[in-house]
ROFIBA-788455 format. One record per atom (N, C-alpha, C, O): residue number from 1; atom name; x, y, z. Coordinates in steps of 0.1 Angstrom, whole numbers, plus 5000, padded with zeros to 4 digits. Layout:
+-----+------+------+------+------+
:   n : atom :    X :    Y :    Z :
+-----+------+------+------+------+
: NUM :   CA :    X :    Y :    Z :
...
+-----+------+------+------+------+
***
This chain:
+-----+------+------+------+------+
:   n : atom :    X :    Y :    Z :
+-----+------+------+------+------+
:   1 :    N : 0551 : 3583 : 6327 :
:   1 :   CA : 0546 : 3583 : 6341 :
:   1 :    C : 0557 : 3586 : 6350 :
:   1 :    O : 0568 : 3580 : 6349 :
:   2 :    N : 0555 : 3595 : 6359 :
:   2 :   CA : 0565 : 3599 : 6369 :
:   2 :    C : 0567 : 3588 : 6380 :
:   2 :    O : 0558 : 3580 : 6381 :
:   3 :    N : 0578 : 3590 : 6387 :
:   3 :   CA : 0580 : 3580 : 6398 :
:   3 :    C : 0569 : 3582 : 6409 :
:   3 :    O : 0565 : 3572 : 6415 :
:   4 :    N : 0565 : 3594 : 6411 :
:   4 :   CA : 0554 : 3596 : 6421 :
:   4 :    C : 0541 : 3590 : 6417 :
:   4 :    O : 0535 : 3584 : 6425 :
:   5 :    N : 0538 : 3590 : 6404 :
:   5 :   CA : 0526 : 3584 : 6399 :
:   5 :    C : 0527 : 3569 : 6401 :
:   5 :    O : 0517 : 3562 : 6404 :
:   6 :    N : 0539 : 3563 : 6398 :
:   6 :   CA : 0541 : 3549 : 6399 :
:   6 :    C : 0539 : 3545 : 6414 :
:   6 :    O : 0533 : 3535 : 6417 :
:   7 :    N : 0545 : 3553 : 6423 :
:   7 :   CA : 0544 : 3550 : 6437 :
:   7 :    C : 0529 : 3550 : 6441 :
:   7 :    O : 0525 : 3541 : 6449 :
:   8 :    N : 0521 : 3560 : 6437 :
:   8 :   CA : 0507 : 3561 : 6440 :
:   8 :    C : 0500 : 3549 : 6435 :
:   8 :    O : 0491 : 3543 : 6442 :
:   9 :    N : 0503 : 3544 : 6423 :
:   9 :   CA : 0496 : 3532 : 6417 :
:   9 :    C : 0499 : 3520 : 6425 :
:   9 :    O : 0490 : 3512 : 6428 :
:  10 :    N : 0512 : 3518 : 6429 :
:  10 :   CA : 0515 : 3506 : 6437 :
:  10 :    C : 0509 : 3507 : 6451 :
:  10 :    O : 0504 : 3497 : 6456 :
:  11 :    N : 0508 : 3519 : 6456 :
:  11 :   CA : 0502 : 3521 : 6470 :
:  11 :    C : 0487 : 3518 : 6469 :
:  11 :    O : 0482 : 3511 : 6478 :
:  12 :    N : 0480 : 3522 : 6459 :
:  12 :   CA : 0466 : 3520 : 6457 :
:  12 :    C : 0463 : 3505 : 6454 :
:  12 :    O : 0454 : 3499 : 6460 :
:  13 :    N : 0472 : 3498 : 6446 :
:  13 :   CA : 0470 : 3484 : 6444 :
:  13 :    C : 0472 : 3476 : 6457 :
:  13 :    O : 0465 : 3466 : 6460 :
:  14 :    N : 0482 : 3480 : 6465 :
:  14 :   CA : 0484 : 3474 : 6478 :
:  14 :    C : 0473 : 3476 : 6487 :
:  14 :    O : 0468 : 3466 : 6494 :
:  15 :    N : 0467 : 3488 : 6488 :
:  15 :   CA : 0456 : 3491 : 6496 :
:  15 :    C : 0444 : 3482 : 6492 :
:  15 :    O : 0437 : 3477 : 6500 :
:  16 :    N : 0441 : 3482 : 6479 :
:  16 :   CA : 0430 : 3474 : 6474 :
:  16 :    C : 0431 : 3459 : 6477 :
:  16 :    O : 0422 : 3453 : 6481 :
:  17 :    N : 0443 : 3454 : 6476 :
:  17 :   CA : 0446 : 3440 : 6479 :
:  17 :    C : 0444 : 3437 : 6493 :
:  17 :    O : 0437 : 3427 : 6497 :
:  18 :    N : 0449 : 3446 : 6502 :
:  18 :   CA : 0447 : 3444 : 6516 :
:  18 :    C : 0432 : 3445 : 6520 :
:  18 :    O : 0428 : 3438 : 6529 :
:  19 :    N : 0425 : 3454 : 6514 :
:  19 :   CA : 0411 : 3455 : 6517 :
:  19 :    C : 0403 : 3443 : 6513 :
:  19 :    O : 0394 : 3438 : 6521 :
:  20 :    N : 0406 : 3437 : 6502 :
:  20 :   CA : 0399 : 3425 : 6498 :
:  20 :    C : 0403 : 3413 : 6506 :
:  20 :    O : 0395 : 3404 : 6508 :
:  21 :    N : 0415 : 3413 : 6511 :
:  21 :   CA : 0420 : 3402 : 6520 :
:  21 :    C : 0414 : 3403 : 6534 :
:  21 :    O : 0410 : 3392 : 6539 :
:  22 :    N : 0412 : 3415 : 6539 :
:  22 :   CA : 0408 : 3416 : 6553 :
:  22 :    C : 0393 : 3418 : 6555 :
:  22 :    O : 0387 : 3415 : 6566 :
:  23 :    N : 0386 : 3422 : 6545 :
:  23 :   CA : 0371 : 3424 : 6546 :
:  23 :    C : 0364 : 3412 : 6550 :
:  23 :    O : 0355 : 3413 : 6559 :
:  24 :    N : 0366 : 3400 : 6545 :
:  24 :   CA : 0358 : 3388 : 6550 :
:  24 :    C : 0361 : 3386 : 6565 :
:  24 :    O : 0351 : 3382 : 6572 :
:  25 :    N : 0373 : 3388 : 6570 :
:  25 :   CA : 0375 : 3386 : 6584 :
:  25 :    C : 0368 : 3396 : 6593 :
:  25 :    O : 0363 : 3393 : 6603 :
:  26 :    N : 0367 : 3408 : 6588 :
:  26 :   CA : 0359 : 3418 : 6595 :
:  26 :    C : 0344 : 3416 : 6595 :
:  26 :    O : 0338 : 3418 : 6604 :
:  27 :    N : 0339 : 3412 : 6583 :
:  27 :   CA : 0325 : 3409 : 6582 :
:  27 :    C : 0320 : 3397 : 6589 :
:  27 :    O : 0309 : 3397 : 6595 :
:  28 :    N : 0328 : 3387 : 6589 :
:  28 :   CA : 0323 : 3374 : 6595 :
:  28 :    C : 0331 : 3370 : 6607 :
:  28 :    O : 0334 : 3359 : 6609 :
:  29 :    N : 0332 : 3380 : 6616 :
:  29 :   CA : 0339 : 3377 : 6629 :
:  29 :    C : 0332 : 3367 : 6637 :
:  29 :    O : 0338 : 3359 : 6644 :
:  30 :    N : 0319 : 3367 : 6637 :
:  30 :   CA : 0311 : 3359 : 6646 :
:  30 :    C : 0308 : 3345 : 6640 :
:  30 :    O : 0304 : 3336 : 6647 :
:  31 :    N : 0311 : 3343 : 6628 :
:  31 :   CA : 0309 : 3330 : 6621 :
:  31 :    C : 0305 : 3332 : 6607 :
:  31 :    O : 0300 : 3342 : 6603 :
:  32 :    N : 0308 : 3322 : 6599 :
:  32 :   CA : 0305 : 3322 : 6585 :
:  32 :    C : 0290 : 3319 : 6582 :
:  32 :    O : 0286 : 3309 : 6587 :
:  33 :    N : 0283 : 3327 : 6575 :
:  33 :   CA : 0269 : 3324 : 6573 :
:  33 :    C : 0267 : 3311 : 6564 :
:  33 :    O : 0276 : 3308 : 6557 :
:  34 :    N : 0256 : 3305 : 6566 :
:  34 :   CA : 0254 : 3292 : 6559 :
:  34 :    C : 0254 : 3294 : 6544 :
:  34 :    O : 0258 : 3285 : 6536 :
:  35 :    N : 0250 : 3306 : 6539 :
:  35 :   CA : 0249 : 3308 : 6524 :
:  35 :    C : 0264 : 3308 : 6519 :
:  35 :    O : 0266 : 3303 : 6508 :
:  36 :    N : 0273 : 3314 : 6526 :
:  36 :   CA : 0287 : 3315 : 6522 :
:  36 :    C : 0293 : 3301 : 6522 :
:  36 :    O : 0301 : 3298 : 6513 :
:  37 :    N : 0290 : 3293 : 6532 :
:  37 :   CA : 0295 : 3280 : 6533 :
:  37 :    C : 0290 : 3271 : 6522 :
:  37 :    O : 0297 : 3263 : 6516 :
:  38 :    N : 0277 : 3273 : 6518 :
:  38 :   CA : 0271 : 3266 : 6507 :
:  38 :    C : 0278 : 3270 : 6494 :
:  38 :    O : 0282 : 3261 : 6486 :
:  39 :    N : 0280 : 3283 : 6492 :
:  39 :   CA : 0287 : 3287 : 6479 :
:  39 :    C : 0301 : 3282 : 6479 :
:  39 :    O : 0306 : 3278 : 6468 :
:  40 :    N : 0308 : 3281 : 6490 :
:  40 :   CA : 0321 : 3276 : 6491 :
:  40 :    C : 0322 : 3261 : 6487 :
:  40 :    O : 0332 : 3257 : 6482 :
:  41 :    N : 0311 : 3254 : 6489 :
:  41 :   CA : 0311 : 3240 : 6486 :
:  41 :    C : 0306 : 3237 : 6471 :
:  41 :    O : 0310 : 3227 : 6465 :
:  42 :    N : 0299 : 3247 : 6466 :
:  42 :   CA : 0293 : 3245 : 6452 :
:  42 :    C : 0301 : 3251 : 6441 :
:  42 :    O : 0302 : 3246 : 6430 :
:  43 :    N : 0306 : 3263 : 6444 :
:  43 :   CA : 0313 : 3271 : 6433 :
:  43 :    C : 0325 : 3264 : 6427 :
:  43 :    O : 0327 : 3266 : 6415 :
:  44 :    N : 0334 : 3257 : 6434 :
:  44 :   CA : 0345 : 3251 : 6428 :
:  44 :    C : 0341 : 3242 : 6416 :
:  44 :    O : 0347 : 3242 : 6405 :
:  45 :    N : 0331 : 3234 : 6418 :
:  45 :   CA : 0326 : 3225 : 6407 :
:  45 :    C : 0320 : 3234 : 6395 :
:  45 :    O : 0322 : 3230 : 6384 :
:  46 :    N : 0313 : 3244 : 6399 :
:  46 :   CA : 0307 : 3253 : 6388 :
:  46 :    C : 0318 : 3260 : 6380 :
:  46 :    O : 0317 : 3261 : 6368 :
:  47 :    N : 0329 : 3264 : 6387 :
:  47 :   CA : 0340 : 3270 : 6380 :
:  47 :    C : 0347 : 3260 : 6371 :
:  47 :    O : 0350 : 3264 : 6359 :
:  48 :    N : 0349 : 3248 : 6375 :
:  48 :   CA : 0355 : 3238 : 6366 :
:  48 :    C : 0346 : 3235 : 6354 :
:  48 :    O : 0351 : 3234 : 6343 :
:  49 :    N : 0333 : 3235 : 6356 :
:  49 :   CA : 0324 : 3233 : 6345 :
:  49 :    C : 0325 : 3244 : 6335 :
:  49 :    O : 0325 : 3242 : 6323 :
:  50 :    N : 0326 : 3257 : 6340 :
:  50 :   CA : 0327 : 3268 : 6331 :
:  50 :    C : 0340 : 3268 : 6324 :
:  50 :    O : 0341 : 3271 : 6312 :
:  51 :    N : 0351 : 3263 : 6330 :
:  51 :   CA : 0364 : 3262 : 6323 :
:  51 :    C : 0364 : 3252 : 6312 :
:  51 :    O : 0369 : 3254 : 6302 :
:  52 :    N : 0357 : 3241 : 6315 :
:  52 :   CA : 0356 : 3231 : 6304 :
:  52 :    C : 0348 : 3236 : 6292 :
:  52 :    O : 0352 : 3234 : 6281 :
:  53 :    N : 0337 : 3242 : 6295 :
:  53 :   CA : 0329 : 3248 : 6284 :
:  53 :    C : 0337 : 3259 : 6277 :
:  53 :    O : 0337 : 3259 : 6264 :
:  54 :    N : 0344 : 3267 : 6284 :
:  54 :   CA : 0352 : 3278 : 6277 :
:  54 :    C : 0363 : 3272 : 6269 :
:  54 :    O : 0366 : 3276 : 6258 :
:  55 :    N : 0369 : 3261 : 6273 :
:  55 :   CA : 0380 : 3255 : 6266 :
:  55 :    C : 0376 : 3248 : 6253 :
:  55 :    O : 0383 : 3249 : 6243 :
:  56 :    N : 0364 : 3243 : 6253 :
:  56 :   CA : 0359 : 3236 : 6241 :
:  56 :    C : 0349 : 3244 : 6233 :
:  56 :    O : 0344 : 3238 : 6223 :
:  57 :    N : 0346 : 3256 : 6237 :
:  57 :   CA : 0335 : 3263 : 6230 :
:  57 :    C : 0338 : 3266 : 6215 :
:  57 :    O : 0329 : 3267 : 6207 :
:  58 :    N : 0351 : 3268 : 6212 :
:  58 :   CA : 0354 : 3272 : 6198 :
:  58 :    C : 0359 : 3260 : 6190 :
:  58 :    O : 0363 : 3261 : 6178 :
:  59 :    N : 0360 : 3248 : 6196 :
:  59 :   CA : 0364 : 3237 : 6189 :
:  59 :    C : 0354 : 3232 : 6179 :
:  59 :    O : 0342 : 3233 : 6181 :
:  60 :    N : 0359 : 3226 : 6168 :
:  60 :   CA : 0350 : 3220 : 6158 :
:  60 :    C : 0356 : 3208 : 6153 :
:  60 :    O : 0368 : 3207 : 6151 :
:  61 :    N : 0348 : 3198 : 6150 :
:  61 :   CA : 0353 : 3186 : 6144 :
:  61 :    C : 0353 : 3185 : 6129 :
:  61 :    O : 0358 : 3176 : 6123 :
:  62 :    N : 0347 : 3195 : 6123 :
:  62 :   CA : 0345 : 3195 : 6108 :
:  62 :    C : 0353 : 3206 : 6101 :
:  62 :    O : 0355 : 3205 : 6089 :
:  63 :    N : 0359 : 3215 : 6108 :
:  63 :   CA : 0367 : 3226 : 6101 :
:  63 :    C : 0380 : 3227 : 6108 :
:  63 :    O : 0382 : 3225 : 6120 :
:  64 :    N : 0390 : 3230 : 6101 :
:  64 :   CA : 0404 : 3233 : 6106 :
:  64 :    C : 0409 : 3222 : 6115 :
:  64 :    O : 0410 : 3211 : 6111 :
:  65 :    N : 0411 : 3226 : 6127 :
:  65 :   CA : 0416 : 3216 : 6137 :
:  65 :    C : 0406 : 3206 : 6140 :
:  65 :    O : 0394 : 3209 : 6141 :
:  66 :    N : 0410 : 3194 : 6141 :
:  66 :   CA : 0401 : 3183 : 6143 :
:  66 :    C : 0396 : 3181 : 6157 :
:  66 :    O : 0387 : 3173 : 6160 :
:  67 :    N : 0402 : 3188 : 6166 :
:  67 :   CA : 0399 : 3187 : 6180 :
:  67 :    C : 0406 : 3175 : 6187 :
:  67 :    O : 0404 : 3173 : 6199 :
:  68 :    N : 0414 : 3168 : 6180 :
:  68 :   CA : 0422 : 3157 : 6186 :
:  68 :    C : 0431 : 3162 : 6197 :
:  68 :    O : 0432 : 3155 : 6207 :
:  69 :    N : 0439 : 3172 : 6195 :
:  69 :   CA : 0448 : 3177 : 6206 :
:  69 :    C : 0440 : 3180 : 6219 :
:  69 :    O : 0444 : 3177 : 6230 :
:  70 :    N : 0429 : 3187 : 6217 :
:  70 :   CA : 0421 : 3190 : 6229 :
:  70 :    C : 0415 : 3178 : 6236 :
:  70 :    O : 0416 : 3177 : 6248 :
:  71 :    N : 0410 : 3168 : 6228 :
:  71 :   CA : 0405 : 3156 : 6234 :
:  71 :    C : 0416 : 3148 : 6241 :
:  71 :    O : 0414 : 3143 : 6252 :
:  72 :    N : 0427 : 3146 : 6234 :
:  72 :   CA : 0438 : 3138 : 6240 :
:  72 :    C : 0443 : 3145 : 6253 :
:  72 :    O : 0446 : 3138 : 6263 :
:  73 :    N : 0445 : 3158 : 6253 :
:  73 :   CA : 0450 : 3165 : 6265 :
:  73 :    C : 0440 : 3164 : 6276 :
:  73 :    O : 0444 : 3163 : 6288 :
:  74 :    N : 0427 : 3165 : 6273 :
:  74 :   CA : 0417 : 3163 : 6283 :
:  74 :    C : 0417 : 3150 : 6289 :
:  74 :    O : 0416 : 3148 : 6301 :
:  75 :    N : 0418 : 3139 : 6281 :
:  75 :   CA : 0419 : 3126 : 6286 :
:  75 :    C : 0431 : 3124 : 6295 :
:  75 :    O : 0431 : 3117 : 6305 :
:  76 :    N : 0443 : 3129 : 6291 :
:  76 :   CA : 0455 : 3129 : 6299 :
:  76 :    C : 0453 : 3136 : 6312 :
:  76 :    O : 0456 : 3130 : 6323 :
:  77 :    N : 0446 : 3147 : 6312 :
:  77 :   CA : 0443 : 3155 : 6324 :
:  77 :    C : 0434 : 3146 : 6333 :
:  77 :    O : 0437 : 3145 : 6345 :
:  78 :    N : 0424 : 3141 : 6328 :
:  78 :   CA : 0415 : 3132 : 6336 :
:  78 :    C : 0422 : 3120 : 6341 :
:  78 :    O : 0420 : 3116 : 6353 :
:  79 :    N : 0430 : 3114 : 6333 :
:  79 :   CA : 0437 : 3102 : 6337 :
:  79 :    C : 0447 : 3104 : 6348 :
:  79 :    O : 0448 : 3097 : 6358 :
:  80 :    N : 0455 : 3115 : 6347 :
:  80 :   CA : 0464 : 3119 : 6357 :
:  80 :    C : 0457 : 3123 : 6370 :
:  80 :    O : 0462 : 3120 : 6381 :
:  81 :    N : 0446 : 3129 : 6369 :
:  81 :   CA : 0438 : 3133 : 6381 :
:  81 :    C : 0433 : 3121 : 6388 :
:  81 :    O : 0434 : 3120 : 6401 :
:  82 :    N : 0428 : 3111 : 6381 :
:  82 :   CA : 0423 : 3099 : 6387 :
:  82 :    C : 0434 : 3091 : 6393 :
:  82 :    O : 0433 : 3084 : 6404 :
:  83 :    N : 0446 : 3091 : 6387 :
:  83 :   CA : 0457 : 3083 : 6391 :
:  83 :    C : 0464 : 3089 : 6403 :
:  83 :    O : 0466 : 3082 : 6413 :
:  84 :    N : 0468 : 3102 : 6402 :
:  84 :   CA : 0475 : 3108 : 6413 :
:  84 :    C : 0467 : 3116 : 6423 :
:  84 :    O : 0472 : 3119 : 6434 :
:  85 :    N : 0455 : 3119 : 6420 :
:  85 :   CA : 0446 : 3127 : 6428 :
:  85 :    C : 0453 : 3141 : 6432 :
:  85 :    O : 0452 : 3145 : 6443 :
:  86 :    N : 0460 : 3147 : 6422 :
:  86 :   CA : 0467 : 3159 : 6424 :
:  86 :    C : 0464 : 3168 : 6413 :
:  86 :    O : 0467 : 3165 : 6401 :
:  87 :    N : 0457 : 3179 : 6416 :
:  87 :   CA : 0452 : 3188 : 6405 :
:  87 :    C : 0464 : 3194 : 6397 :
:  87 :    O : 0463 : 3196 : 6385 :
:  88 :    N : 0475 : 3198 : 6404 :
:  88 :   CA : 0486 : 3204 : 6397 :
:  88 :    C : 0493 : 3194 : 6387 :
:  88 :    O : 0496 : 3198 : 6376 :
:  89 :    N : 0493 : 3181 : 6391 :
:  89 :   CA : 0499 : 3171 : 6382 :
:  89 :    C : 0490 : 3169 : 6370 :
:  89 :    O : 0495 : 3169 : 6358 :
:  90 :    N : 0477 : 3169 : 6372 :
:  90 :   CA : 0468 : 3167 : 6361 :
:  90 :    C : 0468 : 3178 : 6351 :
:  90 :    O : 0469 : 3176 : 6339 :
:  91 :    N : 0467 : 3190 : 6356 :
:  91 :   CA : 0467 : 3202 : 6347 :
:  91 :    C : 0480 : 3204 : 6340 :
:  91 :    O : 0480 : 3207 : 6328 :
:  92 :    N : 0491 : 3202 : 6347 :
:  92 :   CA : 0504 : 3203 : 6341 :
:  92 :    C : 0506 : 3193 : 6330 :
:  92 :    O : 0511 : 3196 : 6319 :
:  93 :    N : 0503 : 3180 : 6333 :
:  93 :   CA : 0504 : 3170 : 6323 :
:  93 :    C : 0496 : 3172 : 6311 :
:  93 :    O : 0500 : 3170 : 6300 :
:  94 :    N : 0483 : 3176 : 6313 :
:  94 :   CA : 0474 : 3179 : 6302 :
:  94 :    C : 0479 : 3191 : 6293 :
:  94 :    O : 0478 : 3190 : 6281 :
:  95 :    N : 0485 : 3201 : 6300 :
:  95 :   CA : 0490 : 3212 : 6293 :
:  95 :    C : 0502 : 3209 : 6285 :
:  95 :    O : 0504 : 3213 : 6273 :
:  96 :    N : 0511 : 3201 : 6290 :
:  96 :   CA : 0523 : 3196 : 6283 :
:  96 :    C : 0519 : 3188 : 6271 :
:  96 :    O : 0524 : 3190 : 6260 :
:  97 :    N : 0510 : 3179 : 6272 :
:  97 :   CA : 0505 : 3171 : 6261 :
:  97 :    C : 0499 : 3179 : 6250 :
:  97 :    O : 0501 : 3178 : 6238 :
:  98 :    N : 0490 : 3189 : 6254 :
:  98 :   CA : 0484 : 3198 : 6245 :
:  98 :    C : 0494 : 3206 : 6237 :
:  98 :    O : 0493 : 3207 : 6225 :
:  99 :    N : 0503 : 3212 : 6244 :
:  99 :   CA : 0513 : 3220 : 6237 :
:  99 :    C : 0522 : 3212 : 6228 :
:  99 :    O : 0526 : 3216 : 6217 :
: 100 :    N : 0525 : 3200 : 6232 :
: 100 :   CA : 0533 : 3191 : 6224 :
: 100 :    C : 0526 : 3188 : 6211 :
: 100 :    O : 0532 : 3187 : 6200 :
: 101 :    N : 0513 : 3185 : 6212 :
: 101 :   CA : 0505 : 3181 : 6200 :
: 101 :    C : 0503 : 3193 : 6191 :
: 101 :    O : 0504 : 3192 : 6179 :
: 102 :    N : 0500 : 3205 : 6196 :
: 102 :   CA : 0498 : 3216 : 6187 :
: 102 :    C : 0511 : 3222 : 6181 :
: 102 :    O : 0511 : 3228 : 6171 :
: 103 :    N : 0522 : 3220 : 6188 :
: 103 :   CA : 0535 : 3224 : 6183 :
: 103 :    C : 0542 : 3214 : 6174 :
: 103 :    O : 0553 : 3215 : 6169 :
: 104 :    N : 0535 : 3202 : 6173 :
: 104 :   CA : 0540 : 3191 : 6164 :
: 104 :    C : 0554 : 3186 : 6169 :
: 104 :    O : 0563 : 3183 : 6161 :
: 105 :    N : 0555 : 3184 : 6183 :
: 105 :   CA : 0567 : 3179 : 6188 :
: 105 :    C : 0568 : 3164 : 6187 :
: 105 :    O : 0579 : 3158 : 6189 :
: 106 :    N : 0557 : 3157 : 6183 :
: 106 :   CA : 0557 : 3143 : 6181 :
: 106 :    C : 0558 : 3140 : 6166 :
: 106 :    O : 0559 : 3128 : 6163 :
+-----+------+------+------+------+
***
């Protein structure tokens, strides 16, 4: 790839990013429609539900991995979230516990 082609790719990526950032402001200058406000209140929970299903979809309790690392990491994540009320702390703590368990650091 030539330098000119790389420049064009970066320029197009920049343009696409700016378009997606500014389009909502241009479309909703007069106010946010009620449908968009409703989706903004409902979708975060739906995304979390999808993430949980995706994380556990390939787990099995009768073959290979027993699912114990996943369950323990999930419990740590939930516990830290309830204790600290900070999403970054919960996710980070759960990730560290999960990685420690599957890498046999204990």
